[in-house]
N, C-alpha and C positions, 0 to 999 in steps of 0.2 A: 606560609601559607597555611591557615586555619582550614579545619573539615568543613567549617558552612563555608566558608568564603570559596572553596574548590568546588562545594555542591553548588553555589549560588552561580559561578563562573560556566557550568557544567550547563544548569537548568538554562541559563542565558545561550549559550552557543546552541542547545536546543532548540532554543524557539526561533533562532535565526534561519536566514532564507538560505544562508550556506551550507546547512546541513542537508540539504540534497545534492551538494555534490560531491557527496563523501566520495564516492566510488569512482571520480574521474582520474583518469589515468592520462598519461602524456597526450595520446592520441585524441582524448576526449577535450584536454585542454587546449588543444592546438585547434580542433573542431568549433570551441567556442569561442574561442579569437576570431577565428575568421568568422563565424556566424556575426559576433560583436561587429566585426568591420562593417559586413553586407547591412548590419539592424541601421548602423549608424549613417551608411553611404545612403541608403533606402530614405532614411529621416531628412537627411541635409538634401538630397534631391529637389524636394518640392521648393524649398527657397532659392534655390540655384536657378530651377524654370522662372521664377520671379523675377532674376539679374535679367536675364534675357526678354520676358515678357517687357520689363520696363524700357529698355532699348526697343521693342518693337512698338510697344506704345506713340514713345517720343516721335519714332521715326514714322509712323502713321499719322500723328499729329502736326508734324512739321511736312510731309508730304516730300522732303528731301532733308538731307542733312547739311548743318551749316558749314560744318567745316571740310574745307578742301572740295566743296560741290561733289561730294561721292555721289555718285546714281544713288536715286532712291531706292529700284529693284536690287541693287547691290548691297545693299545695307540690308533689306529684307532676306536675299537668301542668305547673309551671311547669319541672321536670327535662326532662321530656319536649320541652315546645315549646324547650328549649334544643340537645337532642339533634337536632332536625330542624332547626335553625338551623346547629348545627354540621354536619350533614351536607351541607347546602347549600354551605356555604363549602368543604367537603372537595373536591365534586366541583368547584368554580371552580378550587382550588387546584393538585388533581390534573390537572386536564386542562392548565392552564396548563404543569405539569410535564411531562407526557408531550409535548405539539405542539411546546412552544419548542424542545426540546431535540432531538425528531425533524426537527424543520423546520431548525434551525440547523446540525444533522449533515450532511443532506442538500447543503444550500446549500455548505459548507465542502469536504465530502470531492468534489463537483463539481468545484470549483476547483483541488483537489487534483492528481484524474484529469486534469483539462486541461492543468494546469501538467507533470504527469509525461508525458505523451505527446508535448506541444509541444516539452518539453525532450529527449525520446529522439530524437525524428525531428530534431532540431538535431545531434544528434552528429555525429563525422566516421566514417567508415566502420570505421575500424581500431578504434575504442572496440567495435564488436561482433563484430571478428577475435576479441580477445582474450579471457580469460577472467573478465573484467574484469563481462562484462556477457552473460551469457548468454540465449538466447531464454528459458529456463525461468523464469530469475530476475526479468527484467521480466514477464514475461505474470504470475509468480506476485505481483510488487509490487502491479502495477495492479490487480490483483483480491483476493488474499488479503490484504494489508497495507493497502489502502483499507478494505475491509470491516472489519477489526481497529479502525479511527480511526473509524469510521461507530458500528460497535457501544459503543466506548467512548465517544460522545460523545451519542449516544442514549439507551443504557440505562444504562451503570457510571456514569457521573459523577453522573445524578441519583440513581441509586438510593443511592450514596456520600452524596451530601450529604444523601436523606432520612433514612438509617440515623443518619448524624452528628449530627444534627438529633435524633431520637428521643435518643440517648444523653444530649447536653449537657442537652436539655430535662429528662430523665428522673431524672439527679441536681439539678437546679434543682428541680423539681416536687417530687419525694422531700423535698429540706430544705425547700420551701414546705409541705407537709404535716405533716411531723415531722422535723426536724433530728436528733435524738436519735437516732432509727431509721436515718436517712441515715448518718451517723458510724459507728456499729455494723458497718453493711451495706457501708460503702466499700471496705474491703481485700478482701473477698469479690468483688470486680469484676475482680480478675484471674484469678479461675477460670472467669470466662466468655470473657475475652479470649486470654488464653494460648492454648488449644485451636485458636482460630480464626488466628492469627500462625502457629503451628507450620504449620497444615495449609496455609496460603496459599503458606508459603516452600517447603514440599515440593512442594505443587501445581506452583507456580512450575518448580522443577526438574523433575519429571517431564514438563510440559508441553515444554521445551524439547527435552529426550532424546524424546520422542515426535515433535517438530516433524522433527526430525533424520532420524530414521527413516523418519517419513512421506516425507519430501525424497527419500532414497535409493529408496525404493519407487514414487514417481511418476515420476524418472528412468528406470528399468527400463521403466516404462509406456510412456512419451514415446519410448524408444529402440525397443523394439518397435514401436508403431503407424508409427512415421516410416519403419521399414525392414521392411513387415508383408510385403512380398513375397520378400526374402532369409530372413527366416524361416520362411517355408512351402516356398522352395526348399531349405532343408537341415534340413527338419523339426524346426525348434529349437522350438516350441512348448512341449514339455514342459520342457525346459531353463530357458524364462523364467518359468514359473509354477513350478519350485520355486526360483528366485532371488528371485522377488516373495515366495512364502511363507517362505522362510526370512528376509526382513526381516521381515514382518508378526508371525513368531514372537516377535519383539523386542517389538513392538509390544504385543501381549498380556500378555506379562509387565510390560510399564510399565502396560497398563490393570489390572492386577489388585494393583500397587502403590497405584494412586491409588485404587481402589476401596475400598480396607483402609481407606488414610489418609482418607477421604471417610466411610465407617462411624465408624471411632474421633473424627472430631472434630464428624459428628451426634450418635454416642451420648453425645459429653461432654456435650452440652447439659442431659442429665439430672442434672448439677449444678445447675442450675436450683432441681430440688425439694430439694436439701439446703439452699441457701441459704432459700428459702421455709420452712422447717422452723424456721433459725435464725430467720428475721423473725417467725415466729406466735408464735415461743417468747417473744422480747424485746418484741414489739408486745404480747402480753396484759400482761405487765408494766407497760410504759406506760399501757395502759388503766386498770389495778388503781391502781396507784400514782402516775402523773402526770395523770390526768385526760383522757388522749387518748379521742377518741374512735373508734370501730371501722372507721368510713367512712375517715377520714384516716389510719390506720395501714393499712388496706386498699390504699388509693390511694399511699401512698406505697412499699410494698413491691413493689406493681405496675409503678409507674414507675421503678424502681432494676432489678429483673429484665428488663424488658424494653429498659431503657438498656442493658444490661450485654449482652444476648442482639444488642441489635442495633449495638454498636460491635463484637462478632464478626464479625458479617456484614458490616460494612462493611469491615475491614479486610483481609479476602482481596481484595478488589475492587481494592486498590493494587497487586496483580500485574499486573493485565489496562492499568494507566493505563503502568506499568514496559514491557509489551510494546509497548502503542502508541506508548510515545515512540521505542522502539527501531525501530518498524517506520517511523516519521514522520521519522526520521533516516535512514533507509537510503533512503527518497523523496526525502527534500530534499537529501540528497547528489546524487545524479540530477540532480534538476533547477537546483541552483548549480554543477554543473560545468560548466568554461568549455571548451566544442570547442577542439580544434587547428584546426580549417577548419571555421569559422562560416557556415552555409548562411544564416544571416538577418544576416549582415554586410552593411551596406549600403556601406560603404565601398571602395572601389577604383573603379578608371577603367572608363569606357564608350565603346568606339571607335565613332565617328559612322558611319564606311564600312567594314567589317570585310571584307578580301577573302576572307580562310580560307589565308592561309600558314601553314604547321605547322613548327615547328622544335626539334628535341631535340637539346640542345647538352653532349655529356660527362655524361649522365644516369647516376647511381648511386643506384639503390636497394633498399632491405630493408624486409621487412614489418613491421610494430608487433610482430606476435606470433611472429615469426620473426627476430630481428636477425642471428643469426649466419650466416643464408642471401643471399648475394647474389644478386638475382633481375636486374636490370643492372647492369652497370660499364661504363665509359666508353661508352654509347649513343648514336649521332647520327643522325639522321635527317630529314631535310627532303624534305618536300611541299609542291610549290607550288600556287598559288593555283588551283583548277576540276582539278586531277590527281586520278590515283586510282595510291595505291600499295598492294600488298599485303604482308604479313609474312607469310612461311611459314615453320613450325617446328612439332615435335613437343609434344605436349600437355606442359603444364608449362614450355616454353622461355621465357616471359615475353608473348605476344601479347597476352593479356587486361589484364595489367600495363601493357603502352603504354599502352591504350586508360583504362583506370582513372586511370592518371596525366595523360593529357590533360583527364579531365573534372574534374581535381583531386578524385578520391577519397581520394588521397594525394599528400604532399609528398615530392619529391625528397630524398633524405640530401645529393645534390651535383649542382651542374649546374643547368641549367635549359631552360624549356619556354618557348616564345614561339610567339604568335602575331601573324601581321604584326609581329614585331622587337619586341613588346611581351610580358614575361614574365609568364607567366597569374597568378603571386602577386601582382600589383600590379592585376587586372581584379575588377571584381566580379564576385562569384561564380555570383549567382543568373542576371545577364546571360550570363556566360561558359555555363555549362550550357543557359540557353536557346537561345544559337547552336549546338547541338549536338544530332544525333537518334542515337541508340544502337539496332541491331536486332541483339539477342543471339542465342545459340544455339538457344532454343525460347523460345516465349512462354508466357502463362500460364493461360488461358484455353481457347484453342480447342484444335485438334490437328492435326498434320499440316503441309500447305500454308497451309492457310486459316490458322493458328493462326500461321506468320511473313509470310503478306500483311498479317492485321490488324496485327503487330507492325512492320510497313512503313510503312502508313498512318499508325500512331500518330506515328512519327517523322517522315514528310514532310509533316505538317498543322502541325508545327511551322514549316515552311520553313525547315531549317536551313542555316547556310553550310559548314559540316562534319558528315559524315555519317560514323558510323562501324559497321563490320559486323563482330561478332564470332563466328566459325564461324557465321555465318546460314544457312547451308545442309548444314549438315553433318549432320544430325538428319534428313533427310527422305529419300525414296525418290526414283527416279530421276526418275518423272514430276511431284511435287511440284518437285523441284528446277530442272527446266526452268523450270516456271511462275514459282517465285520467283525464279530467275535472271533471264527477260525480266521482272518487275519492278524487279528490281534496277538492271537495266539502264537503265532508262528516271530510275532515282530520282537517280543519280549522274549524268545529264549537267549539267554546270555548278557541280557540288559539290566542292569537296576531300572525298577519299574515302578512309578508313583503312580496307582488309580484310585481317582475320585469317583465315588457311586453315593448316589442318593438311597438307595436301600441294594441289598445283597439277593442275587438271584441265582442262577447256578454257576456262579463264579467259586471255584475252588483254588487248592493251589496257593490261596493268597493268604500273606500277613494280613491280618484285619486291626483297624484299630478306628474306634468309634468318636466320632466329633460330636460333642453335644452344641 
């Protein structure tokens, strides 16, 4: 098979509804089988009821049965018993339908969410720098996309199976009660199906447009909340609200169109009364000239009309299957993505006795999101084991990039980075990062000097051989800076240390390297 054929087959499988069952195991398959049996039983039950309704109507019409002169009340009691037994059966199959599909949806979506988050945390840092995976896109997938899949599994699939069963059994039972009436009524089924098809297709089109508009509106809200202080500073609250309202105006128009379409679709069910008129007229002829009974004609008509209406309700559910398969495809694309730098890769060397010598050799680097901007070119730096070197330069000069490359958040475009004369690309990644401790510009939980001292403790508790200080005191006041600097002076003793500084203050005993 050619590569193009394989790709076409893969895309076809991606768009198939079966993709949402990717993580179904043996227990899930059993639950889905039981749930399907329950949905089919639930769908057939309506037409089974009509069998006994037909008998009941005939008994009521005759006043007593003609065969063997059975007592009239005995026949009615028999039908009533059938109703009770059918009701108990429906309770069981409806419970199977609801419980089994809800249970398996919870199990499968839990696996999808776990696999998705695990795959995202496995990706290289460059993956998050690009527009390929924004924060909003990732959070949207793990919440909305998985919720859509869960809704389809727990509700839409059993509803579709139940309505489809009502349609199929309705046609079969209608033919069983009166095949002549079923043949005459069969062409009218399109009057019940076509409005549902048109509504489902148009609603899918509107829902996609509405999703795009709401995504734009949500992006404005996210930007506003993440920069709330800036908005307050420039008194831009009114501008944000106006932009948000402008986008929501478009969604209102889409909502009106959706309401009109829904109204027409629901109103079209009135065609069933016209079909009833046809069935009543032709059924009366069958009773008069072909010996049909009133109960069977009634049951045949009800079975057929309910079957047609059920198919009209089942077909719009297909749009949710399409949306769920698209959502699952987005998620599985992330899960299947092989990272360029795999944090879970256990291959690579593990040095038995690491000294901590660091050597940058003719390194060239550009960020994946900005390939035209060279950050480092022919960069060379050697740090002897146990020594401290400070990189001094303005913001954007590449100091933090050096630390990121040393931790192998990115790979170099050219050149090599070595630890103890061994290139870091050949080392096991988790082991490599475990030998380093990073203290950044500011922590995430506390404030001021306390925040940085917590960051120092977090780094030192790993007992790293190499210590990386990225502007560790730049965001502190003078008092906090003194306290933190004293802690750092103790932390760097006996460790290979790389320090990033925007400017040199009282730091001495440092090997200095200026980055332009």
